[in-house]
DRENDONU-986091 format. One record per residue: y, z, x of N, C-alpha, C, O in turn; residue number from 1. Coordinates in Angstrom, 1 decimal, always signed. Layout:
<sites>
{n_yy:Y&n_zz:Z&n_xx:X&ca_yy:Y&ca_zz:Z&ca_xx:X&c_yy:Y&c_zz:Z&c_xx:X&o_yy:Y&o_zz:Z&o_xx:X&resi:NUM}
...
</sites>
This chain:
<sites>
{n_yy:+17.8&n_zz:-14.6&n_xx:+21.6&ca_yy:+16.5&ca_zz:-14.6&ca_xx:+21.1&c_yy:+16.3&c_zz:-13.3&c_xx:+20.3&o_yy:+16.6&o_zz:-12.2&o_xx:+20.7&resi:1}
{n_yy:+15.8&n_zz:-13.5&n_xx:+19.0&ca_yy:+15.6&ca_zz:-12.3&ca_xx:+18.2&c_yy:+14.3&c_zz:-11.7&c_xx:+18.5&o_yy:+13.3&o_zz:-12.4&o_xx:+18.8&resi:2}
{n_yy:+14.3&n_zz:-10.4&n_xx:+18.4&ca_yy:+13.1&ca_zz:-9.6&ca_xx:+18.6&c_yy:+12.4&c_zz:-9.3&c_xx:+17.2&o_yy:+13.1&o_zz:-8.8&o_xx:+16.3&resi:3}
{n_yy:+11.1&n_zz:-9.5&n_xx:+17.1&ca_yy:+10.5&ca_zz:-9.1&ca_xx:+15.9&c_yy:+10.4&c_zz:-7.6&c_xx:+15.7&o_yy:+10.3&o_zz:-6.9&o_xx:+16.6&resi:4}
{n_yy:+10.6&n_zz:-7.2&n_xx:+14.4&ca_yy:+10.5&ca_zz:-5.8&ca_xx:+14.1&c_yy:+9.1&c_zz:-5.3&c_xx:+14.3&o_yy:+8.2&o_zz:-5.9&o_xx:+13.9&resi:5}
{n_yy:+9.0&n_zz:-4.1&n_xx:+14.8&ca_yy:+7.7&ca_zz:-3.4&ca_xx:+15.0&c_yy:+7.4&c_zz:-2.6&c_xx:+13.8&o_yy:+6.3&o_zz:-2.0&o_xx:+13.7&resi:6}
{n_yy:+8.3&n_zz:-2.5&n_xx:+12.8&ca_yy:+8.1&ca_zz:-1.7&ca_xx:+11.6&c_yy:+7.2&c_zz:-2.5&c_xx:+10.7&o_yy:+7.6&o_zz:-3.6&o_xx:+10.2&resi:7}
{n_yy:+6.0&n_zz:-2.0&n_xx:+10.4&ca_yy:+5.1&ca_zz:-2.7&ca_xx:+9.5&c_yy:+5.6&c_zz:-2.9&c_xx:+8.1&o_yy:+5.1&o_zz:-3.7&o_xx:+7.3&resi:8}
{n_yy:+6.6&n_zz:-2.1&n_xx:+7.7&ca_yy:+7.2&ca_zz:-2.2&ca_xx:+6.4&c_yy:+8.4&c_zz:-3.1&c_xx:+6.3&o_yy:+8.9&o_zz:-3.4&o_xx:+5.2&resi:9}
{n_yy:+8.8&n_zz:-3.6&n_xx:+7.5&ca_yy:+10.0&ca_zz:-4.5&ca_xx:+7.5&c_yy:+9.8&c_zz:-5.7&c_xx:+6.6&o_yy:+8.8&o_zz:-6.5&o_xx:+6.8&resi:10}
{n_yy:+10.7&n_zz:-5.9&n_xx:+5.7&ca_yy:+10.7&ca_zz:-7.1&ca_xx:+4.9&c_yy:+9.7&c_zz:-7.0&c_xx:+3.7&o_yy:+9.6&o_zz:-7.9&o_xx:+2.9&resi:11}
{n_yy:+9.1&n_zz:-5.9&n_xx:+3.5&ca_yy:+8.1&ca_zz:-5.7&ca_xx:+2.4&c_yy:+8.8&c_zz:-4.8&c_xx:+1.3&o_yy:+9.3&o_zz:-3.8&o_xx:+1.6&resi:12}
{n_yy:+8.7&n_zz:-5.3&n_xx:+0.1&ca_yy:+9.3&ca_zz:-4.6&ca_xx:-1.0&c_yy:+8.2&c_zz:-3.6&c_xx:-1.5&o_yy:+7.1&o_zz:-3.7&o_xx:-1.2&resi:13}
{n_yy:+8.7&n_zz:-2.6&n_xx:-2.2&ca_yy:+7.8&ca_zz:-1.6&ca_xx:-2.8&c_yy:+6.8&c_zz:-2.3&c_xx:-3.7&o_yy:+5.6&o_zz:-1.9&o_xx:-3.8&resi:14}
{n_yy:+7.3&n_zz:-3.2&n_xx:-4.5&ca_yy:+6.4&ca_zz:-4.0&ca_xx:-5.4&c_yy:+5.3&c_zz:-4.7&c_xx:-4.7&o_yy:+4.2&o_zz:-4.7&o_xx:-5.1&resi:15}
{n_yy:+5.7&n_zz:-5.3&n_xx:-3.6&ca_yy:+4.7&ca_zz:-6.1&ca_xx:-2.8&c_yy:+3.6&c_zz:-5.1&c_xx:-2.2&o_yy:+2.4&o_zz:-5.4&o_xx:-2.3&resi:16}
{n_yy:+4.1&n_zz:-3.9&n_xx:-1.7&ca_yy:+3.2&ca_zz:-2.9&ca_xx:-1.2&c_yy:+2.2&c_zz:-2.4&c_xx:-2.3&o_yy:+1.0&o_zz:-2.3&o_xx:-2.0&resi:17}
{n_yy:+2.7&n_zz:-2.1&n_xx:-3.4&ca_yy:+1.9&ca_zz:-1.6&ca_xx:-4.5&c_yy:+0.8&c_zz:-2.7&c_xx:-4.9&o_yy:-0.3&o_zz:-2.4&o_xx:-5.1&resi:18}
{n_yy:+1.3&n_zz:-3.9&n_xx:-5.1&ca_yy:+0.4&ca_zz:-5.0&ca_xx:-5.4&c_yy:-0.7&c_zz:-5.2&c_xx:-4.4&o_yy:-1.9&o_zz:-5.5&o_xx:-4.7&resi:19}
{n_yy:-0.4&n_zz:-5.1&n_xx:-3.1&ca_yy:-1.3&ca_zz:-5.3&ca_xx:-2.0&c_yy:-2.4&c_zz:-4.1&c_xx:-2.1&o_yy:-3.5&o_zz:-4.4&o_xx:-1.9&resi:20}
{n_yy:-1.9&n_zz:-2.9&n_xx:-2.3&ca_yy:-2.8&ca_zz:-1.8&ca_xx:-2.4&c_yy:-3.7&c_zz:-1.9&c_xx:-3.5&o_yy:-4.9&o_zz:-1.6&o_xx:-3.4&resi:21}
{n_yy:-3.2&n_zz:-2.4&n_xx:-4.7&ca_yy:-4.1&ca_zz:-2.5&ca_xx:-5.9&c_yy:-5.1&c_zz:-3.6&c_xx:-5.6&o_yy:-6.3&o_zz:-3.5&o_xx:-6.0&resi:22}
{n_yy:-4.7&n_zz:-4.7&n_xx:-4.9&ca_yy:-5.6&ca_zz:-5.8&ca_xx:-4.6&c_yy:-6.7&c_zz:-5.3&c_xx:-3.7&o_yy:-7.9&o_zz:-5.7&o_xx:-3.8&resi:23}
{n_yy:-6.3&n_zz:-4.5&n_xx:-2.7&ca_yy:-7.3&ca_zz:-4.0&ca_xx:-1.7&c_yy:-8.2&c_zz:-2.9&c_xx:-2.3&o_yy:-9.4&o_zz:-3.0&o_xx:-2.1&resi:24}
{n_yy:-7.6&n_zz:-1.9&n_xx:-3.0&ca_yy:-8.4&ca_zz:-0.8&ca_xx:-3.4&c_yy:-8.8&c_zz:-0.8&c_xx:-4.9&o_yy:-9.9&o_zz:-0.3&o_xx:-5.2&resi:25}
{n_yy:-8.0&n_zz:-1.4&n_xx:-5.7&ca_yy:-8.1&ca_zz:-1.3&ca_xx:-7.2&c_yy:-7.5&c_zz:+0.0&c_xx:-7.6&o_yy:-7.2&o_zz:+0.9&o_xx:-6.8&resi:26}
{n_yy:-7.2&n_zz:+0.1&n_xx:-8.9&ca_yy:-6.4&ca_zz:+1.2&ca_xx:-9.4&c_yy:-7.2&c_zz:+2.5&c_xx:-9.2&o_yy:-6.7&o_zz:+3.6&o_xx:-8.9&resi:27}
{n_yy:-8.5&n_zz:+2.5&n_xx:-9.5&ca_yy:-9.3&ca_zz:+3.7&ca_xx:-9.5&c_yy:-9.4&c_zz:+4.3&c_xx:-8.1&o_yy:-9.2&o_zz:+5.5&o_xx:-7.9&resi:28}
{n_yy:-9.7&n_zz:+3.5&n_xx:-7.1&ca_yy:-9.7&ca_zz:+3.9&ca_xx:-5.7&c_yy:-8.3&c_zz:+4.3&c_xx:-5.2&o_yy:-8.2&o_zz:+5.3&o_xx:-4.4&resi:29}
{n_yy:-7.3&n_zz:+3.6&n_xx:-5.6&ca_yy:-5.9&ca_zz:+4.0&ca_xx:-5.2&c_yy:-5.6&c_zz:+5.3&c_xx:-5.8&o_yy:-5.0&o_zz:+6.1&o_xx:-5.1&resi:30}
{n_yy:-6.0&n_zz:+5.6&n_xx:-7.0&ca_yy:-5.8&ca_zz:+7.0&ca_xx:-7.6&c_yy:-6.6&c_zz:+8.0&c_xx:-6.9&o_yy:-6.2&o_zz:+9.2&o_xx:-6.9&resi:31}
{n_yy:-7.7&n_zz:+7.7&n_xx:-6.3&ca_yy:-8.5&ca_zz:+8.6&ca_xx:-5.5&c_yy:-7.8&c_zz:+8.9&c_xx:-4.2&o_yy:-7.7&o_zz:+10.1&o_xx:-3.8&resi:32}
{n_yy:-7.3&n_zz:+7.9&n_xx:-3.5&ca_yy:-6.6&ca_zz:+8.1&ca_xx:-2.2&c_yy:-5.2&c_zz:+8.8&c_xx:-2.4&o_yy:-4.8&o_zz:+9.6&o_xx:-1.5&resi:33}
{n_yy:-4.5&n_zz:+8.4&n_xx:-3.4&ca_yy:-3.2&ca_zz:+9.1&ca_xx:-3.7&c_yy:-3.3&c_zz:+9.6&c_xx:-5.2&o_yy:-3.0&o_zz:+8.8&o_xx:-6.1&resi:34}
{n_yy:-3.7&n_zz:+10.8&n_xx:-5.4&ca_yy:-4.0&ca_zz:+11.3&ca_xx:-6.7&c_yy:-2.7&c_zz:+11.7&c_xx:-7.5&o_yy:-2.3&o_zz:+12.8&o_xx:-7.6&resi:35}
{n_yy:-2.1&n_zz:+10.6&n_xx:-8.0&ca_yy:-0.9&ca_zz:+10.8&ca_xx:-8.9&c_yy:-1.1&c_zz:+10.1&c_xx:-10.2&o_yy:-1.8&o_zz:+9.1&o_xx:-10.2&resi:36}
{n_yy:-0.6&n_zz:+10.6&n_xx:-11.2&ca_yy:-0.9&ca_zz:+10.1&ca_xx:-12.6&c_yy:-0.5&c_zz:+8.6&c_xx:-12.7&o_yy:-1.2&o_zz:+7.9&o_xx:-13.5&resi:37}
{n_yy:+0.5&n_zz:+8.1&n_xx:-12.1&ca_yy:+0.9&ca_zz:+6.7&ca_xx:-12.3&c_yy:-0.2&c_zz:+5.8&c_xx:-11.7&o_yy:-0.2&o_zz:+4.6&o_xx:-12.1&resi:38}
{n_yy:-1.2&n_zz:+6.3&n_xx:-10.9&ca_yy:-2.3&ca_zz:+5.5&ca_xx:-10.5&c_yy:-3.6&c_zz:+5.8&c_xx:-11.2&o_yy:-4.5&o_zz:+5.0&o_xx:-11.2&resi:39}
{n_yy:-3.6&n_zz:+6.9&n_xx:-11.9&ca_yy:-4.8&ca_zz:+7.4&ca_xx:-12.5&c_yy:-4.9&c_zz:+7.2&c_xx:-14.1&o_yy:-5.9&o_zz:+7.0&o_xx:-14.6&resi:40}
{n_yy:-3.7&n_zz:+7.3&n_xx:-14.7&ca_yy:-3.7&ca_zz:+7.3&ca_xx:-16.2&c_yy:-2.9&c_zz:+6.1&c_xx:-16.7&o_yy:-1.7&o_zz:+6.0&o_xx:-16.6&resi:41}
{n_yy:-3.7&n_zz:+5.1&n_xx:-17.2&ca_yy:-3.1&ca_zz:+3.9&ca_xx:-17.7&c_yy:-2.1&c_zz:+3.2&c_xx:-16.7&o_yy:-1.0&o_zz:+3.0&o_xx:-17.1&resi:42}
{n_yy:-2.6&n_zz:+2.9&n_xx:-15.5&ca_yy:-1.7&ca_zz:+2.4&ca_xx:-14.5&c_yy:-1.2&c_zz:+1.0&c_xx:-14.7&o_yy:-1.9&o_zz:+0.1&o_xx:-15.2&resi:43}
{n_yy:+0.1&n_zz:+0.8&n_xx:-14.4&ca_yy:+0.6&ca_zz:-0.6&ca_xx:-14.3&c_yy:+1.6&c_zz:-0.6&c_xx:-13.1&o_yy:+2.0&o_zz:+0.4&o_xx:-12.6&resi:44}
{n_yy:+1.8&n_zz:-1.8&n_xx:-12.6&ca_yy:+2.7&ca_zz:-1.9&ca_xx:-11.5&c_yy:+4.1&c_zz:-1.4&c_xx:-11.9&o_yy:+4.8&o_zz:-0.7&o_xx:-11.1&resi:45}
{n_yy:+4.6&n_zz:-1.8&n_xx:-13.1&ca_yy:+5.9&ca_zz:-1.4&ca_xx:-13.5&c_yy:+6.1&c_zz:+0.1&c_xx:-13.6&o_yy:+7.1&o_zz:+0.7&o_xx:-13.1&resi:46}
{n_yy:+5.1&n_zz:+0.8&n_xx:-14.2&ca_yy:+5.2&ca_zz:+2.3&ca_xx:-14.3&c_yy:+5.1&c_zz:+2.9&c_xx:-13.0&o_yy:+5.8&o_zz:+3.9&o_xx:-12.7&resi:47}
{n_yy:+4.3&n_zz:+2.4&n_xx:-12.1&ca_yy:+4.1&ca_zz:+2.9&ca_xx:-10.8&c_yy:+5.4&c_zz:+2.8&c_xx:-10.0&o_yy:+5.8&o_zz:+3.8&o_xx:-9.3&resi:48}
{n_yy:+6.1&n_zz:+1.6&n_xx:-10.1&ca_yy:+7.3&ca_zz:+1.4&ca_xx:-9.3&c_yy:+8.4&c_zz:+2.4&c_xx:-9.8&o_yy:+9.2&o_zz:+3.0&o_xx:-9.0&resi:49}
{n_yy:+8.5&n_zz:+2.6&n_xx:-11.1&ca_yy:+9.5&ca_zz:+3.5&ca_xx:-11.7&c_yy:+9.3&c_zz:+4.9&c_xx:-11.2&o_yy:+10.3&o_zz:+5.5&o_xx:-10.8&resi:50}
{n_yy:+8.0&n_zz:+5.4&n_xx:-11.1&ca_yy:+7.7&ca_zz:+6.7&ca_xx:-10.6&c_yy:+8.0&c_zz:+6.8&c_xx:-9.1&o_yy:+8.7&o_zz:+7.7&o_xx:-8.6&resi:51}
{n_yy:+7.5&n_zz:+5.8&n_xx:-8.3&ca_yy:+7.7&ca_zz:+5.9&ca_xx:-6.9&c_yy:+9.1&c_zz:+5.8&c_xx:-6.4&o_yy:+9.5&o_zz:+6.4&o_xx:-5.4&resi:52}
{n_yy:+10.0&n_zz:+5.1&n_xx:-7.2&ca_yy:+11.4&ca_zz:+5.0&ca_xx:-6.8&c_yy:+12.1&c_zz:+6.3&c_xx:-7.1&o_yy:+13.2&o_zz:+6.6&o_xx:-6.4&resi:53}
{n_yy:+11.6&n_zz:+7.2&n_xx:-8.0&ca_yy:+12.2&ca_zz:+8.5&ca_xx:-8.3&c_yy:+11.7&c_zz:+9.6&c_xx:-7.4&o_yy:+12.3&o_zz:+10.6&o_xx:-7.2&resi:54}
{n_yy:+10.5&n_zz:+9.4&n_xx:-6.8&ca_yy:+9.8&ca_zz:+10.4&ca_xx:-6.0&c_yy:+9.6&c_zz:+10.0&c_xx:-4.6&o_yy:+8.6&o_zz:+9.3&o_xx:-4.3&resi:55}
{n_yy:+10.5&n_zz:+10.3&n_xx:-3.7&ca_yy:+10.4&ca_zz:+9.9&ca_xx:-2.3&c_yy:+9.1&c_zz:+10.4&c_xx:-1.6&o_yy:+8.5&o_zz:+9.7&o_xx:-0.8&resi:56}
{n_yy:+8.6&n_zz:+11.5&n_xx:-2.0&ca_yy:+7.3&ca_zz:+12.0&ca_xx:-1.4&c_yy:+6.1&c_zz:+11.1&c_xx:-1.8&o_yy:+5.3&o_zz:+10.9&o_xx:-0.9&resi:57}
{n_yy:+6.1&n_zz:+10.6&n_xx:-3.0&ca_yy:+5.0&ca_zz:+9.8&ca_xx:-3.4&c_yy:+5.2&c_zz:+8.4&c_xx:-2.8&o_yy:+4.2&o_zz:+7.8&o_xx:-2.4&resi:58}
{n_yy:+6.4&n_zz:+7.9&n_xx:-2.7&ca_yy:+6.6&ca_zz:+6.6&ca_xx:-2.0&c_yy:+6.1&c_zz:+6.7&c_xx:-0.6&o_yy:+5.6&o_zz:+5.7&o_xx:-0.1&resi:59}
{n_yy:+6.4&n_zz:+7.8&n_xx:+0.1&ca_yy:+6.0&ca_zz:+7.9&ca_xx:+1.5&c_yy:+4.5&c_zz:+7.9&c_xx:+1.6&o_yy:+4.0&o_zz:+7.2&o_xx:+2.5&resi:60}
{n_yy:+3.8&n_zz:+8.5&n_xx:+0.7&ca_yy:+2.3&ca_zz:+8.4&ca_xx:+0.7&c_yy:+1.8&c_zz:+7.0&c_xx:+0.5&o_yy:+0.9&o_zz:+6.6&o_xx:+1.1&resi:61}
{n_yy:+2.4&n_zz:+6.3&n_xx:-0.4&ca_yy:+2.1&ca_zz:+4.9&ca_xx:-0.7&c_yy:+2.3&c_zz:+4.0&c_xx:+0.6&o_yy:+1.5&o_zz:+3.2&o_xx:+1.0&resi:62}
{n_yy:+3.5&n_zz:+4.2&n_xx:+1.2&ca_yy:+3.8&ca_zz:+3.4&ca_xx:+2.4&c_yy:+2.9&c_zz:+3.8&c_xx:+3.5&o_yy:+2.5&o_zz:+2.9&o_xx:+4.3&resi:63}
{n_yy:+2.5&n_zz:+5.0&n_xx:+3.7&ca_yy:+1.6&ca_zz:+5.4&ca_xx:+4.8&c_yy:+0.2&c_zz:+4.8&c_xx:+4.6&o_yy:-0.4&o_zz:+4.4&o_xx:+5.5&resi:64}
{n_yy:-0.2&n_zz:+4.8&n_xx:+3.3&ca_yy:-1.5&ca_zz:+4.2&ca_xx:+3.0&c_yy:-1.5&c_zz:+2.7&c_xx:+3.3&o_yy:-2.5&o_zz:+2.2&o_xx:+3.8&resi:65}
{n_yy:-0.4&n_zz:+2.1&n_xx:+2.9&ca_yy:-0.3&ca_zz:+0.6&ca_xx:+3.2&c_yy:-0.3&c_zz:+0.4&c_xx:+4.7&o_yy:-1.0&o_zz:-0.6&o_xx:+5.1&resi:66}
{n_yy:+0.3&n_zz:+1.2&n_xx:+5.5&ca_yy:+0.3&ca_zz:+1.0&ca_xx:+6.9&c_yy:-1.1&c_zz:+1.1&c_xx:+7.5&o_yy:-1.5&o_zz:+0.4&o_xx:+8.3&resi:67}
{n_yy:-1.8&n_zz:+2.2&n_xx:+7.0&ca_yy:-3.2&ca_zz:+2.3&ca_xx:+7.4&c_yy:-4.1&c_zz:+1.1&c_xx:+7.0&o_yy:-4.9&o_zz:+0.6&o_xx:+7.8&resi:68}
{n_yy:-3.9&n_zz:+0.7&n_xx:+5.8&ca_yy:-4.6&ca_zz:-0.5&ca_xx:+5.3&c_yy:-4.3&c_zz:-1.7&c_xx:+6.1&o_yy:-5.2&o_zz:-2.4&o_xx:+6.5&resi:69}
{n_yy:-3.1&n_zz:-2.0&n_xx:+6.3&ca_yy:-2.6&ca_zz:-3.2&ca_xx:+7.1&c_yy:-3.2&c_zz:-3.1&c_xx:+8.5&o_yy:-3.6&o_zz:-4.1&o_xx:+9.1&resi:70}
{n_yy:-3.2&n_zz:-1.9&n_xx:+9.1&ca_yy:-3.7&ca_zz:-1.8&ca_xx:+10.5&c_yy:-5.2&c_zz:-2.0&c_xx:+10.5&o_yy:-5.7&o_zz:-2.6&o_xx:+11.5&resi:71}
{n_yy:-5.9&n_zz:-1.6&n_xx:+9.5&ca_yy:-7.3&ca_zz:-1.8&ca_xx:+9.4&c_yy:-7.6&c_zz:-3.2&c_xx:+9.2&o_yy:-8.6&o_zz:-3.7&o_xx:+9.8&resi:72}
{n_yy:-6.9&n_zz:-4.0&n_xx:+8.4&ca_yy:-7.1&ca_zz:-5.4&ca_xx:+8.2&c_yy:-6.8&c_zz:-6.2&c_xx:+9.5&o_yy:-7.4&o_zz:-7.3&o_xx:+9.7&resi:73}
{n_yy:-5.9&n_zz:-5.7&n_xx:+10.3&ca_yy:-5.5&ca_zz:-6.4&ca_xx:+11.5&c_yy:-6.5&c_zz:-6.2&c_xx:+12.7&o_yy:-6.4&o_zz:-6.9&o_xx:+13.7&resi:74}
{n_yy:-7.4&n_zz:-5.3&n_xx:+12.6&ca_yy:-8.4&ca_zz:-5.1&ca_xx:+13.6&c_yy:-9.2&c_zz:-6.4&c_xx:+13.8&o_yy:-9.6&o_zz:-7.0&o_xx:+12.8&resi:75}
{n_yy:-9.5&n_zz:-6.7&n_xx:+15.1&ca_yy:-10.3&ca_zz:-7.9&ca_xx:+15.3&c_yy:-11.7&c_zz:-7.7&c_xx:+14.8&o_yy:-12.3&o_zz:-6.6&o_xx:+15.0&resi:76}
{n_yy:-12.3&n_zz:-8.7&n_xx:+14.2&ca_yy:-13.7&ca_zz:-8.6&ca_xx:+13.7&c_yy:-14.6&c_zz:-8.7&c_xx:+14.9&o_yy:-14.3&o_zz:-9.5&o_xx:+15.9&resi:77}
{n_yy:-15.7&n_zz:-8.0&n_xx:+14.9&ca_yy:-16.7&ca_zz:-8.2&ca_xx:+16.0&c_yy:-17.3&c_zz:-9.5&c_xx:+15.9&o_yy:-17.3&o_zz:-10.2&o_xx:+14.8&resi:78}
{n_yy:-17.9&n_zz:-10.0&n_xx:+16.9&ca_yy:-18.5&ca_zz:-11.3&ca_xx:+16.9&c_yy:-19.6&c_zz:-11.4&c_xx:+15.9&o_yy:-20.4&o_zz:-10.5&o_xx:+15.8&resi:79}
{n_yy:-19.6&n_zz:-12.5&n_xx:+15.2&ca_yy:-20.6&ca_zz:-12.6&ca_xx:+14.1&c_yy:-21.8&c_zz:-13.5&c_xx:+14.7&o_yy:-21.5&o_zz:-14.5&o_xx:+15.4&resi:80}
{n_yy:-23.0&n_zz:-13.2&n_xx:+14.3&ca_yy:-24.1&ca_zz:-14.0&ca_xx:+14.7&c_yy:-24.2&c_zz:-15.2&c_xx:+13.8&o_yy:-23.9&o_zz:-15.1&o_xx:+12.6&resi:81}
{n_yy:-24.5&n_zz:-16.3&n_xx:+14.3&ca_yy:-24.6&ca_zz:-17.6&ca_xx:+13.5&c_yy:-25.8&c_zz:-17.5&c_xx:+12.6&o_yy:-26.0&o_zz:-18.5&o_xx:+11.8&resi:82}
</sites>
């Protein structure tokens, strides 16, 4: 029996992570949370990936933000009134 990985990044590509963050935050808010030029000045997924692959410290910030975002989305919603 295979055990599921507890790593929230398991099986996720950097491109997938960036696209999910952009979908959730938008470029402007993403640039606020991680103030790097590839998110603030004329951002594209392609240019962001190029920068993040060269800069491990920036990639770590992106991965950490994704983990926080994914954890926040996984929280159970409080009961809704009809």
